[in-house]
Backbone bond lengths (Angstrom), bond angles and torsions (degrees), N, CA, C in turn:
res aa  C-N    CA-C-N  psi(-1)  N-CA   C-N-CA  omega(-1)  CA-C   N-CA-C  phi
1 M - - - 1.453 - - 1.530 112.74 -
2 D 1.348 116.74 -8.04 1.460 119.15 179.09 1.523 111.67 -67.05
3 W 1.316 117.35 -25.58 1.458 121.46 -179.40 1.522 112.16 -76.03
4 L 1.336 117.00 -17.22 1.466 120.79 -174.30 1.533 112.30 -67.27
5 R 1.309 117.55 -41.24 1.463 120.22 -178.28 1.535 111.84 -63.77
6 P 1.345 120.35 -49.02 1.470 119.31 177.51 1.534 112.75 -63.72
7 A 1.333 117.09 -35.23 1.465 120.24 179.03 1.526 110.32 -66.19
8 A 1.323 117.05 -42.80 1.467 120.84 178.87 1.525 110.52 -65.73
9 T 1.318 117.06 -38.91 1.466 121.13 178.07 1.528 110.43 -64.65
10 A 1.319 116.53 -44.18 1.469 120.64 178.95 1.521 110.90 -62.96
11 L 1.316 117.17 -41.60 1.466 121.18 178.99 1.523 110.58 -64.31
12 A 1.321 117.33 -44.39 1.462 121.33 179.22 1.529 110.66 -62.64
13 L 1.316 116.75 -41.01 1.455 120.94 178.71 1.530 111.34 -65.13
14 A 1.323 116.44 -41.49 1.469 120.66 178.38 1.530 111.03 -63.32
15 I 1.305 117.26 -40.95 1.472 121.16 178.37 1.523 110.29 -65.55
16 L 1.322 117.02 -41.69 1.467 121.13 178.73 1.531 111.04 -62.29
17 V 1.323 116.96 -44.56 1.464 120.97 178.89 1.528 110.09 -62.21
18 A 1.325 117.84 -42.62 1.472 121.38 179.61 1.529 111.01 -62.68
19 I 1.314 116.75 -41.86 1.467 120.37 179.60 1.526 110.43 -65.90
20 L 1.327 116.89 -45.46 1.463 120.09 179.79 1.524 111.70 -64.21
21 W 1.337 116.48 -40.78 1.465 120.03 178.12 1.524 110.14 -60.84
22 R 1.312 116.29 -45.50 1.462 121.47 -178.92 1.527 111.00 -63.17
23 F 1.323 116.38 -38.49 1.457 121.37 -176.49 1.526 112.14 -73.81
24 F 1.335 117.58 -39.20 1.453 120.98 -172.81 1.523 115.34 -97.56
25 R 1.311 119.47 -8.39 1.457 119.49 -178.68 1.527 110.01 -69.86
26 T 1.298 115.01 149.43 1.457 121.27 -179.96 1.523 108.95 -82.60
27 P 1.327 117.57 128.82 1.469 119.07 179.84 1.523 110.68 -68.89
28 P 1.326 117.39 153.10 1.468 120.05 179.77 1.530 111.41 -66.73
29 V 1.329 115.49 150.65 1.456 122.09 176.46 1.528 109.18 -71.26
30 F 1.327 115.06 -38.68 1.466 120.60 175.96 1.520 108.75 -149.98
31 E 1.323 114.12 163.95 1.461 120.27 177.41 1.523 107.94 -144.46
32 I 1.322 115.45 126.30 1.466 121.59 177.27 1.520 107.46 -112.14
33 L 1.310 116.05 124.75 1.453 122.32 178.75 1.521 108.67 -103.10
34 V 1.324 116.54 129.67 1.465 121.50 177.43 1.530 107.05 -109.01
35 Q 1.326 116.04 119.41 1.462 121.93 177.33 1.517 108.93 -128.76
36 N 1.317 115.70 127.87 1.464 121.36 -178.62 1.527 111.82 53.32
37 G 1.332 116.08 36.63 1.450 121.59 177.64 1.516 115.32 80.47
38 V 1.343 116.63 1.17 1.469 120.72 -177.41 1.532 109.83 -111.69
39 P 1.343 117.76 116.90 1.463 119.67 179.32 1.523 111.64 -82.29
40 S 1.325 116.12 150.46 1.458 122.24 173.45 1.528 108.01 -147.33
41 V 1.316 115.47 144.32 1.459 120.30 179.11 1.523 107.67 -79.49
42 R 1.309 115.30 119.06 1.459 120.41 -177.43 1.531 111.63 -96.57
43 R 1.328 116.46 -27.29 1.461 120.20 -178.21 1.521 108.30 -151.94
44 G 1.319 116.88 141.06 1.457 121.40 177.15 1.519 112.87 78.72
45 R 1.334 114.44 -161.28 1.468 120.80 -178.49 1.519 109.58 -135.54
46 V 1.325 115.45 145.13 1.467 121.70 172.82 1.525 107.45 -132.74
47 S 1.320 115.99 157.30 1.464 119.03 -179.81 1.531 109.49 -69.19
48 G 1.307 114.88 153.62 1.460 120.28 178.13 1.518 112.34 -62.02
49 R 1.334 116.67 -37.36 1.467 120.45 -179.90 1.530 111.22 -65.38
50 F 1.335 116.19 -44.62 1.461 119.45 179.28 1.528 110.07 -64.01
51 F 1.328 116.79 -44.46 1.463 119.88 -178.78 1.531 110.96 -63.35
52 A 1.328 117.33 -39.10 1.473 120.54 177.95 1.526 110.30 -61.58
53 E 1.336 117.00 -39.55 1.465 120.40 178.03 1.524 111.47 -68.44
54 V 1.327 117.28 -36.92 1.470 120.92 176.34 1.528 109.18 -61.96
55 E 1.325 116.91 -43.89 1.469 120.62 177.15 1.523 111.06 -58.75
56 L 1.330 116.21 -45.24 1.464 121.25 -178.49 1.535 111.09 -64.42
57 I 1.328 117.56 -42.47 1.465 121.27 179.25 1.525 110.18 -63.84
58 C 1.329 116.50 -44.83 1.470 119.80 179.82 1.519 111.54 -61.20
59 K 1.335 116.23 -39.55 1.469 120.58 -179.68 1.529 110.89 -72.53
60 T 1.330 116.70 -47.19 1.463 121.40 -176.40 1.521 112.14 -62.28
61 W 1.330 116.70 -42.54 1.463 121.43 -174.31 1.528 112.52 -101.64
62 S 1.326 116.86 11.18 1.475 122.64 176.34 1.534 112.21 49.78
63 I 1.326 115.44 53.89 1.463 120.74 177.95 1.522 107.33 -84.41
64 P 1.335 118.06 111.05 1.457 120.78 -172.02 1.521 114.49 -75.18
65 G 1.323 117.57 -33.32 1.461 118.87 -176.38 1.505 111.63 -170.47
66 G 1.324 114.58 168.87 1.452 121.08 178.22 1.513 110.62 142.26
67 T 1.322 115.01 -174.00 1.455 121.43 -178.01 1.524 109.64 -134.30
68 I 1.327 115.17 138.18 1.460 122.67 173.90 1.523 106.41 -118.16
69 R 1.325 116.41 123.72 1.464 120.50 -179.64 1.529 109.47 -117.79
70 G 1.314 115.62 143.79 1.450 122.04 170.69 1.515 107.39 -100.12
71 V 1.330 116.67 114.15 1.460 121.89 -174.66 1.525 108.92 -113.34
72 P 1.352 117.37 129.90 1.460 118.63 178.67 1.520 111.43 -65.37
73 G 1.323 115.70 138.01 1.460 121.69 178.57 1.511 109.81 -136.85
74 P 1.315 117.50 178.14 1.463 120.46 -177.28 1.530 114.08 -63.06
75 S 1.323 117.44 -27.98 1.467 119.50 -179.82 1.527 111.87 -113.82
76 G 1.313 116.96 30.98 1.460 121.62 178.52 1.516 111.91 111.14
77 T 1.304 115.58 -174.40 1.458 121.16 -178.91 1.520 109.84 -75.87
78 R 1.333 116.18 133.65 1.464 120.72 177.12 1.516 108.58 -118.49
79 L 1.311 116.05 154.64 1.460 121.75 -179.04 1.527 109.99 -91.22
80 V 1.333 114.93 135.88 1.463 122.50 177.20 1.527 106.44 -125.99
81 F 1.325 116.35 136.22 1.458 121.62 -173.85 1.529 110.92 -117.11
82 S 1.321 116.19 146.02 1.458 120.08 173.30 1.525 109.34 -75.22
83 R 1.313 116.23 165.69 1.472 121.26 -178.72 1.526 113.34 -62.14
84 E 1.318 116.12 -24.64 1.473 119.14 -177.14 1.528 112.56 -67.88
85 I 1.315 116.77 -21.66 1.471 120.28 178.31 1.520 107.12 -94.59
86 A 1.310 116.03 115.45 1.469 122.00 -175.62 1.526 110.87 -59.69
87 A 1.325 115.65 142.96 1.470 122.01 -178.74 1.524 112.14 -56.53
88 E 1.317 117.00 -30.22 1.472 120.17 -178.77 1.529 112.10 -65.08
89 H 1.338 117.73 -17.75 1.469 121.06 -179.58 1.527 112.87 -96.45
90 H 1.300 118.38 -14.44 1.467 121.36 -175.16 1.524 112.20 -55.56
91 Q 1.332 117.18 -45.00 1.452 119.93 -176.59 1.523 111.69 -65.36
92 R 1.307 117.51 -31.43 1.470 120.01 177.81 1.529 110.38 -59.83
93 F 1.334 115.75 -42.89 1.465 119.74 178.60 1.531 110.64 -69.35
94 R 1.333 116.90 -39.20 1.467 119.77 179.55 1.537 110.98 -64.77
95 N 1.322 116.05 -33.90 1.471 120.06 -179.50 1.518 112.27 -64.01
96 V 1.329 118.20 -28.74 1.465 120.88 -179.63 1.527 112.18 -102.53
97 W 1.324 117.41 -1.80 1.460 120.66 -178.12 1.535 111.21 -60.11
98 H 1.305 118.54 -34.42 1.471 121.24 -179.97 1.529 111.61 -56.93
99 L 1.322 117.82 -22.57 1.479 120.95 178.19 1.528 110.75 -70.39
100 G 1.320 116.39 -19.66 1.455 120.24 -178.08 1.514 113.49 -94.39
101 E 1.304 116.78 -8.64 1.473 118.76 -177.16 1.506 112.12 -88.98
């Protein structure tokens, strides 16, 4: 039973960190959800030109699903991708991101 106290403390600390992270994180500027290869804006706004390029990339490279988020950073909005979008495609989206700014 000596292990129970450190385990409970670690669990409580992990829960506290998760709550604080959730509370203090900056929400995304926009969020694009890709389902069955079709993107849709789920939150925020993106330019029509950028969205058209996202559609073309998803179709050309057969990206079945995932999420693209625009997250505010110190040097402007940066793109963050869910695991479902392969790393090899990330740069393609970044290359057309300037159309959305």
